[in-house]
ZAMARGU-4260 file (C-alpha; in steps of 0.2 Angstrom, whole numbers, plus 5000, padded with zeros to 4 digits):
<rodrens>
0) 5173/5165/5105 | 5179/5157/5090 | 5184/5141/5100 | 5163/5138/5101 | 5161/5140/5084
5) 5174/5128/5077 | 5167/5116/5087 | 5154/5105/5080 | 5137/5104/5091 | 5128/5090/5087
10) 5116/5089/5103 | 5108/5102/5112 | 5118/5116/5117 | 5108/5126/5133 | 5117/5138/5144
15) 5107/5141/5163 | 5114/5156/5174 | 5107/5168/5185 | 5106/5188/5182 | 5104/5198/5198
20) 5097/5216/5190 | 5100/5223/5209 | 5119/5224/5207 | 5117/5234/5192 | 5116/5253/5196
25) 5107/5258/5180 | 5091/5248/5183 | 5075/5253/5188 | 5070/5248/5206 | 5086/5241/5210
30) 5084/5251/5228 | 5065/5244/5230 | 5066/5226/5227 | 5081/5212/5228 | 5076/5201/5212
35) 5086/5189/5202 | 5080/5180/5186 | 5085/5163/5179 | 5089/5164/5161 | 5089/5148/5148
40) 5099/5153/5132 | 5097/5140/5119 | 5115/5144/5107 | 5114/5140/5092 | 5123/5126/5081
45) 5138/5125/5071 | 5125/5124/5055 | 5118/5140/5062 | 5134/5150/5063 | 5138/5146/5046
50) 5120/5146/5037 | 5107/5157/5034 | 5096/5142/5030 | 5087/5130/5040 | 5093/5117/5029
55) 5102/5108/5045 | 5094/5097/5057 | 5099/5101/5076 | 5091/5095/5091 | 5090/5112/5099
60) 5082/5121/5087 | 5067/5110/5086 | 5052/5117/5094 | 5048/5101/5105 | 5066/5104/5113
65) 5063/5122/5116 | 5046/5120/5122 | 5052/5108/5136 | 5059/5121/5144 | 5043/5132/5143
70) 5034/5138/5160 | 5020/5148/5165 | 5024/5162/5173 | 5036/5168/5160 | 5045/5181/5153
75) 5049/5177/5135 | 5061/5186/5126 | 5057/5184/5108 | 5074/5190/5097 | 5073/5192/5076
80) 5089/5196/5067 | 5078/5209/5057 | 5081/5197/5042 | 5099/5201/5039 | 5104/5183/5036
85) 5091/5182/5022 | 5097/5190/5007 | 5081/5189/4997 | 5073/5201/5012 | 5084/5215/5005
90) 5078/5229/4995 | 5090/5239/4983 | 5099/5252/4990 | 5094/5248/5010 | 5107/5235/5011
95) 5113/5228/5028 | 5133/5234/5030 | 5138/5215/5029 | 5135/5215/5013 | 5147/5214/5000
100) 5148/5225/4984 | 5146/5210/4973 | 5131/5206/4979 | 5122/5221/4980 | 5126/5222/4960
105) 5116/5206/4958 | 5099/5214/4962 | 5097/5229/4953 | 5109/5236/4939 | 5113/5254/4939
110) 5103/5256/4923 | 5089/5249/4932 | 5090/5263/4944 | 5076/5275/4937 | 5065/5260/4930
115) 5052/5263/4943 | 5042/5246/4939 | 5058/5234/4941 | 5063/5243/4957 | 5044/5243/4963
120) 5045/5222/4958 | 5061/5220/4967 | 5054/5229/4983 | 5037/5218/4983 | 5049/5203/4983
125) 5058/5210/4997 | 5043/5212/5007 | 5036/5195/5003 | 5053/5188/5010 | 5054/5198/5024
130) 5035/5194/5029 | 5041/5175/5027 | 5056/5176/5039 | 5043/5183/5052 | 5032/5170/5049
135) 5046/5157/5050 | 5057/5163/5064 | 5045/5174/5075 | 5027/5170/5073 | 5029/5150/5074
140) 5038/5153/5092 | 5021/5162/5096 | 5010/5145/5091 | 5022/5133/5100 | 5020/5146/5117
145) 5000/5145/5113 | 5001/5125/5113 | 5007/5122/5128 | 4992/5133/5136 | 5002/5144/5147
150) 4996/5155/5159 | 5001/5172/5164 | 5015/5174/5149 | 5024/5190/5141 | 5032/5190/5125
155) 5045/5204/5124 | 5049/5206/5105 | 5067/5212/5103 | 5075/5216/5084 | 5096/5212/5084
160) 5108/5218/5072 | 5100/5235/5073 | 5117/5244/5067 | 5114/5233/5051 | 5102/5242/5044
165) 5099/5264/5043 | 5088/5271/5053 | 5073/5271/5042 | 5077/5253/5034 | 5078/5248/5052
170) 5061/5255/5059 | 5051/5250/5043 | 5056/5230/5048 | 5050/5232/5064 | 5035/5240/5058
175) 5033/5225/5049 | 5034/5212/5063 | 5024/5222/5075 | 5010/5223/5063 | 5011/5205/5059
180) 5013/5198/5077 | 4996/5210/5081 | 4987/5202/5067 | 4993/5183/5076 | 4987/5187/5093
185) 4971/5191/5083 | 4970/5177/5071 | 4956/5162/5079 | 4962/5147/5066 | 4962/5135/5081
190) 4950/5131/5094 | 4964/5120/5105 | 4977/5134/5107 | 4979/5143/5122 | 4976/5159/5127
195) 4987/5173/5118 | 5001/5180/5127 | 5000/5197/5132 | 5013/5207/5119 | 5023/5220/5128
200) 5030/5234/5119 | 5042/5246/5121 | 5034/5263/5124 | 5050/5272/5123 | 5053/5267/5102
205) 5044/5275/5089 | 5039/5257/5081 | 5035/5248/5099 | 5050/5235/5094 | 5066/5235/5106
210) 5081/5235/5096 | 5099/5230/5102 | 5115/5234/5093 | 5125/5217/5085 | 5142/5227/5089
215) 5141/5236/5102 | 5130/5237/5120 | 5118/5250/5114 | 5100/5244/5119 | 5106/5230/5132
220) 5104/5243/5145 | 5087/5248/5142 | 5083/5227/5139 | 5088/5228/5157 | 5078/5243/5164
225) 5062/5235/5152 | 5065/5219/5161 | 5064/5225/5178 | 5050/5238/5173 | 5040/5223/5167
230) 5041/5210/5181 | 5039/5226/5194 | 5023/5233/5186 | 5015/5221/5175 | 5000/5213/5183
235) 5004/5196/5173 | 5018/5194/5186 | 5010/5198/5201 | 5012/5178/5208 | 5031/5182/5208
240) 5043/5198/5211 | 5035/5208/5225 | 5025/5194/5234 | 5029/5186/5249 | 5034/5168/5248
245) 5024/5157/5260 | 5036/5150/5275 | 5032/5130/5271 | 5039/5135/5252 | 5055/5144/5260
250) 5059/5128/5270 | 5054/5118/5256 | 5066/5127/5246 | 5078/5125/5258 | 5079/5106/5259
255) 5077/5106/5238 | 5097/5115/5239 | 5103/5103/5253 | 5098/5089/5240 | 5107/5095/5225
260) 5124/5094/5233 | 5120/5075/5235 | 5107/5070/5219 | 5105/5074/5202 | 5087/5068/5203
265) 5075/5063/5217 | 5059/5056/5219 | 5044/5065/5227 | 5039/5055/5241 | 5058/5057/5247
270) 5058/5076/5248 | 5041/5075/5256 | 5049/5063/5268 | 5063/5076/5271 | 5052/5091/5272
275) 5043/5083/5285 | 5058/5080/5296 | 5062/5095/5297 | 5044/5104/5300 | 5034/5101/5315
280) 5017/5101/5305 | 5014/5088/5292 | 5016/5093/5274 | 5003/5086/5262 | 5007/5080/5245
285) 4996/5093/5235 | 5005/5109/5246 | 5022/5101/5240 | 5018/5099/5222 | 5011/5117/5221
290) 5027/5124/5229 | 5038/5113/5218 | 5030/5119/5202 | 5032/5137/5209 | 5050/5134/5211
295) 5050/5126/5194 | 5044/5142/5187 | 5057/5154/5194 | 5073/5141/5187 | 5076/5134/5203
300) 5072/5117/5200 | 5064/5106/5186 | 5046/5096/5189 | 5034/5095/5176 | 5020/5089/5188
305) 5002/5099/5184 | 4995/5110/5197 | 4989/5105/5213 | 4989/5084/5208 | 4999/5072/5198
310) 4998/5071/5179 | 4983/5059/5174 | 4982/5044/5162 | 4994/5031/5162 | 5012/5033/5158
315) 5011/5052/5163 | 5007/5049/5181 | 5027/5045/5182 | 5030/5063/5176 | 5024/5069/5193
320) 5033/5058/5203 | 5053/5066/5201 | 5061/5083/5202 | 5077/5089/5191 | 5089/5094/5204
325) 5102/5096/5190 | 5099/5104/5176 | 5115/5101/5167 | 5113/5084/5170 | 5093/5084/5162
330) 5101/5090/5147 | 5115/5078/5145 | 5103/5064/5148 | 5091/5072/5134 | 5106/5073/5122
335) 5111/5055/5125 | 5096/5052/5114 | 5091/5068/5103 | 5109/5070/5094 | 5115/5068/5077
340) 5122/5052/5073 | 5108/5040/5082 | 5107/5027/5069 | 5126/5026/5070 | 5126/5022/5088
345) 5112/5010/5088 | 5121/5000/5078 | 5135/5001/5087 | 5124/4995/5099 | 5116/4982/5091
350) 5134/4975/5085 | 5137/4969/5102 | 5122/4966/5106 | 5108/4957/5094 | 5092/4968/5089
355) 5079/4957/5094 | 5064/4966/5085 | 5066/4963/5067 | 5056/4978/5062 | 5064/4991/5070
360) 5082/4982/5061 | 5073/4982/5043 | 5067/5004/5047 | 5084/5006/5053 | 5093/4999/5038
365) 5081/5007/5025 | 5075/5022/5032 | 5082/5040/5036 | 5076/5042/5052 | 5083/5032/5066
370) 5069/5020/5076 | 5074/5018/5094 | 5066/5003/5106 | 5063/5007/5124 | 5077/4996/5129
375) 5090/5006/5117 | 5086/5021/5126 | 5089/5011/5143 | 5105/5007/5135 | 5112/5021/5127
380) 5109/5030/5145 | 5119/5015/5155 | 5134/5017/5146 | 5133/5035/5148 | 5148/5040/5162
385) 5136/5053/5172 | 5121/5041/5175 | 5126/5027/5187 | 5128/5037/5200 | 5111/5047/5201
390) 5107/5045/5220 | 5090/5044/5220 | 5089/5044/5239 | 5098/5041/5253 | 5093/5020/5256
395) 5096/5017/5238 | 5109/5024/5230 | 5114/5010/5220 | 5098/5002/5219 | 5094/4997/5198
400) 5076/4995/5200 | 5076/5015/5205 | 5088/5017/5190 | 5073/5008/5178 | 5060/5022/5186
405) 5072/5036/5180 | 5073/5030/5163 | 5054/5029/5162 | 5053/5044/5168 | 5064/5053/5156
410) 5056/5042/5141 | 5038/5048/5147 | 5045/5065/5149 | 5052/5064/5131 | 5037/5057/5124
415) 5025/5068/5133 | 5033/5083/5123 | 5035/5075/5105 | 5053/5075/5107 | 5051/5055/5106
420) 5034/5050/5095 | 5029/5033/5103 | 5022/5021/5089 | 5014/5006/5092 | 5011/4994/5078
425) 5008/4975/5076 | 5021/4966/5071 | 5014/4949/5071 | 5002/4947/5057 | 4998/4930/5063
430) 4992/4936/5078 | 4975/4941/5068 | 4974/4924/5059 | 4988/4926/5044 | 4991/4910/5037
435) 5004/4918/5024 | 5018/4929/5028 | 5019/4946/5037 | 5012/4960/5027 | 5020/4975/5035
440) 5038/4973/5026 | 5045/4975/5012 | 5043/4959/5000 | 5060/4955/4997 | 5061/4950/5015
445) 5047/4937/5015 | 5057/4923/5011 | 5074/4927/5023 | 5075/4928/5041 | 5073/4947/5043
450) 5054/4945/5038 | 5040/4952/5051 | 5033/4933/5052 | 5046/4931/5065 | 5035/4924/5080
455) 5038/4938/5095 | 5027/4951/5105 | 5010/4955/5096 | 5014/4973/5096 | 5031/4982/5094
460) 5036/5001/5101 | 5047/5010/5096 | 5051/5029/5096 | 5057/5041/5081 | 5065/5058/5087
465) 5057/5070/5076 | 5071/5083/5083 | 5085/5074/5072 | 5074/5072/5057 | 5085/5080/5042
470) 5079/5096/5036 | 5084/5096/5018 | 5070/5086/5006 | 5079/5076/4990 | 5074/5085/4975
475) 5074/5069/4967 | 5060/5060/4981 | 5046/5065/4971 | 5039/5072/4955 | 5023/5075/4947
480) 5029/5068/4934 | 5028/5050/4926 | 5033/5042/4911 | 5021/5028/4910 | 5001/5032/4905
485) 4996/5019/4915 | 5000/5028/4929 | 4995/5044/4937 | 4994/5055/4952 | 4981/5061/4966
490) 4981/5075/4977 | 4973/5081/4990 | 4977/5099/5001 | 4976/5108/5015 | 4979/5127/5015
495) 4983/5137/5031 | 4980/5156/5029 | 4992/5160/5044 | 5004/5148/5045 | 5002/5129/5050
500) 5002/5120/5067 | 5021/5117/5073 | 5026/5099/5071 | 5011/5094/5062 | 5020/5083/5049
505) 5028/5073/5062 | 5010/5069/5071 | 5004/5064/5051 | 5018/5052/5051 | 5015/5046/5067
510) 4996/5042/5066 | 4999/5036/5046 | 5012/5023/5050 | 5000/5016/5065 | 4984/5017/5054
515) 4992/5010/5041 | 4998/4995/5051 | 4981/4993/5056 | 4974/4993/5040 | 4987/4981/5031
520) 4986/4967/5048 | 4966/4969/5047 | 4965/4965/5029 | 4974/4949/5032 | 4962/4943/5044
525) 4952/4930/5038 | 4935/4938/5043 | 4942/4955/5031 | 4947/4945/5018 | 4932/4949/5009
530) 4936/4968/5007 | 4952/4965/5001 | 4944/4955/4987 | 4931/4965/4984 | 4941/4982/4982
535) 4941/4985/4966 | 4922/4986/4963 | 4912/4978/4949 | 4923/4983/4936 | 4937/4975/4943
540) 4940/4961/4929 | 4942/4947/4942 | 4959/4955/4949 | 4959/4958/4968 | 4974/4966/4981
545) 4980/4950/4988 | 4993/4958/4999 | 5002/4975/5005 | 5016/4979/5013 | 5028/4994/5016
550) 5043/4995/5007 | 5049/5012/5013 | 5046/5025/5024 | 5057/5043/5025 | 5054/5057/5036
555) 5061/5073/5035 | 5055/5089/5044 | 5042/5094/5033 | 5038/5080/5024 | 5039/5060/5022
560) 5038/5049/5010 | 5031/5030/5009 | 5030/5017/4996 | 5018/5003/5000 | 5020/4988/4988
565) 5003/4979/4982 | 5003/4960/4977 | 4988/4960/4964 | 4980/4941/4961 | 4969/4936/4943
570) 4956/4924/4945 | 4970/4912/4936 | 4979/4915/4951 | 4993/4922/4944 | 5001/4937/4952
575) 5007/4953/4949 | 5018/4967/4959 | 5014/4987/4960 | 5016/4999/4972 | 5009/5016/4977
580) 5021/5030/4981 | 5014/5042/4994 | 5022/5059/4998 | 5016/5072/5009 | 5025/5088/5011
585) 5020/5107/5020 | 5029/5120/5010 | 5026/5140/5006 | 5024/5146/4990 | 5042/5146/4986
590) 5045/5127/4986 | 5047/5117/4972 | 5033/5105/4977 | 5021/5116/4983 | 5004/5116/4973
595) 4996/5131/4965 | 5007/5142/4974 | 5002/5158/4961 | 4987/5159/4973 | 4996/5160/4989
600) 5003/5174/5000 | 5021/5174/5007 | 5012/5170/5027 | 5001/5154/5019 | 5006/5136/5020
605) 5000/5122/5009 | 5000/5106/5013 | 5000/5093/5000 | 4996/5075/5000 | 5001/5064/4984
610) 5000/5046/4978 | 5006/5040/4962 | 5000/5023/4956 | 4991/5011/4944 | 4976/5020/4933
615) 4967/5005/4934 | 4949/5005/4939 | 4947/5024/4943 | 4961/5024/4953 | 4957/5011/4966
620) 4973/5005/4970 | 4982/5021/4972 | 4965/5024/4987 | 4966/5006/4994 | 4986/5007/4992
625) 4987/5018/5006 | 4981/5035/4998 | 4963/5033/5009 | 4973/5030/5026 | 4985/5046/5023
630) 4970/5058/5021 | 4961/5050/5036 | 4975/5052/5047 | 4979/5071/5040 | 4960/5075/5041
635) 4962/5067/5060 | 4980/5076/5066 | 4972/5092/5059 | 4953/5093/5067 | 4956/5085/5082
640) 4974/5083/5086 | 4977/5103/5083 | 4960/5110/5080 | 4967/5122/5066 | 4956/5127/5052
645) 4963/5124/5034 | 4953/5126/5017 | 4953/5108/5010 | 4955/5106/4989 | 4957/5093/4978
650) 4971/5095/4965 | 4964/5091/4945 | 4974/5075/4940 | 4976/5081/4924 | 4984/5097/4926
655) 4997/5088/4936 | 5001/5078/4920 | 5001/5090/4908 | 5006/5105/4918 | 5019/5114/4929
660) 5011/5109/4949 | 5013/5129/4953 | 4998/5132/4942 | 4988/5116/4945 | 4968/5120/4947
665) 4960/5114/4963 | 4942/5112/4967 | 4936/5115/4985 | 4930/5100/4994 | 4913/5107/4998
670) 4910/5108/4979 | 4915/5092/4973 | 4905/5085/4989 | 4890/5094/4982 | 4894/5084/4964
675) 4895/5068/4972 | 4878/5070/4981 | 4869/5075/4964 | 4876/5061/4954 | 4888/5071/4943
680) 4901/5056/4936 | 4913/5071/4931 | 4920/5089/4935 | 4927/5100/4925 | 4943/5112/4931
685) 4947/5129/4926 | 4959/5123/4913 | 4945/5113/4903 | 4950/5096/4908 | 4937/5086/4913
690) 4940/5072/4929 | 4930/5059/4935 | 4926/5061/4953 | 4927/5043/4957 | 4946/5046/4952
695) 4950/5062/4964 | 4939/5055/4978 | 4939/5036/4979 | 4920/5037/4979 | 4907/5035/4965
700) 4894/5047/4965 | 4876/5043/4973 | 4867/5030/4962 | 4882/5026/4950 | 4891/5010/4948
705) 4910/5008/4942 | 4906/5001/4925 | 4891/5014/4921 | 4896/5021/4904 | 4886/5028/4889
710) 4893/5019/4875 | 4886/5021/4857 | 4875/5007/4851 | 4875/5007/4832 | 4891/5010/4825
715) 4893/5017/4808 | 4894/5008/4793 | 4912/5014/4790 | 4919/5003/4801 | 4914/4989/4790
720) 4922/4997/4774 | 4939/4999/4786 | 4944/4980/4786 | 4950/4979/4769 | 4963/4990/4774
725) 4969/4981/4788 | 4984/4969/4787 | 4994/4957/4799 | 5011/4960/4801 | 5024/4948/4807
730) 5042/4943/4807 | 5051/4928/4798 | 5064/4920/4808 | 5078/4912/4796 | 5083/4901/4808
735) 5065/4891/4812 | 5059/4896/4794 | 5044/4903/4803 | 5034/4917/4807 | 5033/4923/4825
740) 5028/4941/4835 | 5012/4943/4824 | 5003/4959/4824 | 4992/4969/4815 | 4995/4985/4805
745) 4985/4996/4790 | 4989/5002/4775 | 4991/5022/4774 | 4997/5022/4755 | 4993/5008/4743
750) 5001/5016/4731 | 5016/5015/4738 | 5014/5001/4748 | 5015/5009/4767 | 5010/5001/4781
755) 5009/5008/4799 | 5011/4996/4814 | 5017/4993/4833 | 5035/4994/4834 | 5038/4981/4846
760) 5029/4970/4835 | 5045/4969/4824 | 5058/4977/4835 | 5067/4972/4853 | 5059/4987/4865
765) 5063/4979/4881 | 5077/4989/4890 | 5091/4974/4886 | 5107/4976/4877 | 5098/4972/4860
770) 5087/4986/4861 | 5082/4992/4844 | 5090/4977/4834 | 5078/4968/4822 | 5080/4948/4822
775) 5071/4943/4807 | 5062/4950/4791 | 5046/4958/4791 | 5032/4950/4783 | 5015/4957/4778
780) 4997/4946/4776 | 4983/4951/4766 | 4970/4939/4769 | 4961/4932/4754 | 4943/4933/4751
785) 4940/4917/4745 | 4951/4904/4756 | 4953/4915/4770 | 4972/4912/4771 | 4985/4925/4770
790) 4995/4930/4754 | 5013/4936/4764 | 5023/4950/4754 | 5041/4956/4759 | 5042/4973/4767
795) 5056/4985/4777 | 5057/4995/4789 | 5059/5014/4782 | 5054/5025/4799 | 5055/5022/4817
800) 5059/5030/4834 | 5056/5016/4843 | 5065/5027/4859 | 5049/5039/4859 | 5037/5030/4848
805) 5030/5013/4847 | 5025/5014/4829 | 5037/5011/4813 | 5033/5015/4794 | 5035/4997/4781
810) 5035/4997/4763 | 5031/4984/4751 | 5049/4980/4744 | 5050/4982/4725 | 5048/4963/4721
815) 5031/4960/4730 | 5026/4979/4726 | 5015/4976/4707 | 5005/4958/4718 | 5003/4968/4732
820) 4994/4982/4721 | 4984/4968/4712 | 4974/4963/4729 | 4967/4980/4729 | 4971/4983/4746
825) 4962/4998/4753 | 4970/5012/4763 | 4964/5023/4778 | 4966/5042/4782 | 4976/5046/4797
830) 4964/5057/4807 | 4969/5077/4807 | 4960/5081/4825 | 4965/5066/4835 | 4949/5062/4848
835) 4942/5070/4862 | 4937/5061/4880 | 4920/5049/4880 | 4922/5047/4860 | 4919/5029/4855
840) 4932/5022/4845 | 4935/5005/4838 | 4952/4995/4837 | 4952/4984/4822 | 4965/4970/4820
845) 4968/4950/4817 | 4966/4938/4833 | 4980/4927/4833 | 4970/4916/4846 | 4959/4906/4832
850) 4961/4897/4816 | 4958/4903/4803 | 4964/4919/4808 | 4949/4931/4810 | 4948/4951/4809
855) 4938/4959/4823 | 4933/4976/4829 | 4930/4979/4849 | 4923/4994/4853 | 4928/5005/4867
860) 4929/5024/4874 | 4943/5036/4875 | 4946/5043/4894 | 4960/5054/4893 | 4977/5060/4883
865) 4994/5058/4891 | 5012/5067/4886 | 5028/5062/4895 | 5034/5078/4902 | 5049/5071/4910
870) 5059/5060/4898 | 5074/5052/4905 | 5088/5057/4893 | 5103/5045/4890 | 5092/5030/4891
875) 5092/5016/4881 | 5074/5009/4882 | 5056/5013/4876 | 5048/5028/4885 | 5031/5036/4876
880) 5032/5053/4871 | 5012/5053/4870 | 5000/5041/4871 | 4978/5041/4871 | 4972/5029/4885
885) 4956/5020/4879 | 4943/5007/4889 | 4942/4993/4876 | 4939/4977/4886 | 4938/4964/4870
890) 4955/4971/4863 | 4966/4954/4865 | 4983/4948/4857 | 4986/4950/4838 | 4977/4968/4840
895) 4993/4977/4844 | 4998/4988/4829 | 4979/4989/4823 | 4970/5005/4818 | 4960/5012/4832
900) 4946/5022/4820 | 4932/5035/4824 | 4916/5033/4817 | 4919/5044/4803 | 4934/5029/4798
905) 4949/5040/4803 | 4964/5032/4812 | 4965/5041/4828 | 4980/5031/4832 | 4987/5011/4833
910) 4987/5000/4847 | 5001/5000/4857 | 5000/4991/4874 | 4988/4987/4887 | 4986/4990/4906
915) 4994/4973/4913 | 4978/4971/4925 | 4966/4985/4919 | 4954/4984/4903 | 4966/5001/4897
920) 4972/5001/4882 | 4984/5014/4875 | 4984/5022/4860 | 5000/5030/4848 | 4991/5045/4843
925) 4987/5051/4826 | 5000/5066/4826 | 5015/5055/4830 | 5010/5041/4815 | 5008/5060/4805
930) 5026/5062/4809 | 5031/5046/4803 | 5021/5046/4787 | 5027/5062/4782 | 5045/5056/4785
935) 5042/5039/4776 | 5034/5050/4760 | 5049/5061/4759 | 5061/5047/4755 | 5066/5042/4740
</rodrens>
């Protein structure tokens, strides 16, 4: 009633009661067979009652929680509300009674009622949303039942809220439900799913779906008749209703009923002793177990042993050793762990008793999903009032060891049904020969007491509770955009044609954490150290990945996020910090994170693994920073754990950088494998992007090395004529009376004395309070052809845009302009067409490393263009609007601002900055230079 709705339900709310149809005179066969049914009814949480989506995390709603009570030889009543709460599934003109008049106006206005195209589009969108609702709320549970490999099961689909729609609309929705159910049972997308449950449709209904009225009892009597008819007449129920129960099983039930008066849970060997005391003939353990399974299937007890024998393999043997006599006590014990606010309870527990495991402490302080150790489970159970007086057997009612066995049984049971995910990781890397500090922790923790270098057990085991994972993913947790051109995003996806395996994300998360931990600790072993040092390949420029560690781990119902820190070390032992961010998510086509959603249907689901990191050395840091382990873990879980069939696709990294993820191009994995086998270095997407295979695959084509690149060996002679147009740019410091911050530039107009150079040479570009300030006077240096010494001229900044463009236009001051013209300095033309990938270019600039200053022209090639699609507004810092990425190993200090020219001698950009690790250089493109030059010429 109303009182229940106000109460916030943060744990499992399950009602168990007995229904005896024989007392109902309207029920068929009531005079022939006296029967009773054990009904297990999961009540909705308060969030369910107030919300029409699945944004809340409720332990009782999680599939693993409900699957714990699924048994063979059962009749499953699968209710669906006809999508009455899903407003997007409402067709115009066919609204439910609960729809308000204002809501109906938002769909199709009166002026559109005669527009058949508008109305038809609305109907198509509503039908797609309706199918999606059936997939999530009906077909999902069919797969859950199949995953448990239950035998002799029947599913009776029922439509509730029948009175909310008119007869035609309700019938149409039921027909769609039946159609999708039939299709689902015909699919063979997994070799590891159990037998298809027997679908039972109501023959009396025209659409085959039995309907229940939401406000009256219409349909309830008919449902009772159908249940009785199925129970008596269907061949799947022949092992229960209408069959003779063996006398031994009846005596065992009598013993169990007496034990229920004394105990909540009891060991099987104690039941066997009690039974043999009352039966003259000796009952074997196997006979007792088969009988316990029978009584468990009809709801008298809860027993989790397998038919005919104990559960094999390790801890699962414990499941066959106990019988739960009081289901309500059992639900309370589960709710003690599976509840919202578990993290707060653990923090309270650890306040009184210090957490001995530093990794678990770090996890609970940084992650959004609580980690609980076996000791924590025991402590939480001990604090409950209903736990101390279990009464395990007659002789030992308060024996502590017996209590520990019960706690171990509960842990094993929750792990068996994936309500708790056990994760075992190597918590002490020194056991693998590490002489430094821990890998598997945040870098900031290395020098404090919370580091995982704490000497303890070689292995840490803890649990995650997926039933209390939050459902709503924050929008700012991931973006396919990035503001730095030396970063890139790589994505691989798995497309499921008809739904996805229940619980897949949590299993991938578990496997990823274990595999990533193993990989990190193994790479620190001296015998494996060379693997970490050589991870970059032959074109790595002497930089090695010295150290990896986990920074962040967060998980939601359908996604998880990881950040892996990387410490890079150069040949000169200089270290730099970087990171790889990994986002894994399972979505339908409506999600903002879903890639290539334009080609998906409503029933399809796409699992995407994306990683963001440095572009250095063809994305090697991204692959070795964690993407490789995550993809391997994902493949393993999909293929081996679930045996599911999915279409493997690889996403174009250029599409992700330049357009919406919903329309990004993809390649089939088989096609990419064929290209690798043929030795192709690159592949083209449908939008014309040319992408290196080594980047999107993490491996090089057959017979190709990482530094194989065809570079033109005979540059144009025009390059030599461009040198006369290059000048030195510096900033005169009035305090020290000297030049500082030297760079290069080029003359774009020698008559007006206009020079273009890099803005950061003259302007404060770092994110500080002084951003945009100029501390000094610009100077322009022209090298004398005879003395090889520079003549310096005063200049002023006339145009700049330091927020988005690392370039500015200088003008020689009036008093120096005549002398500047007398030097007969040349000028360069800005290219109109930009440049293309693989085009050879030359950077012209003055090296500041040697004296006298010499001009250099290192050669490189273009690899891609970058455009910042998501600039941060209101931020006082430099965010490049657009950049060109080139590879030019010999560009050095002093070349900043120097022109980058093509073989015709036209400027395609100026040098802005370089990758802190790799040989990549970043140019301000010619179109941005043209805009600045145009503004300068318009000034008086």
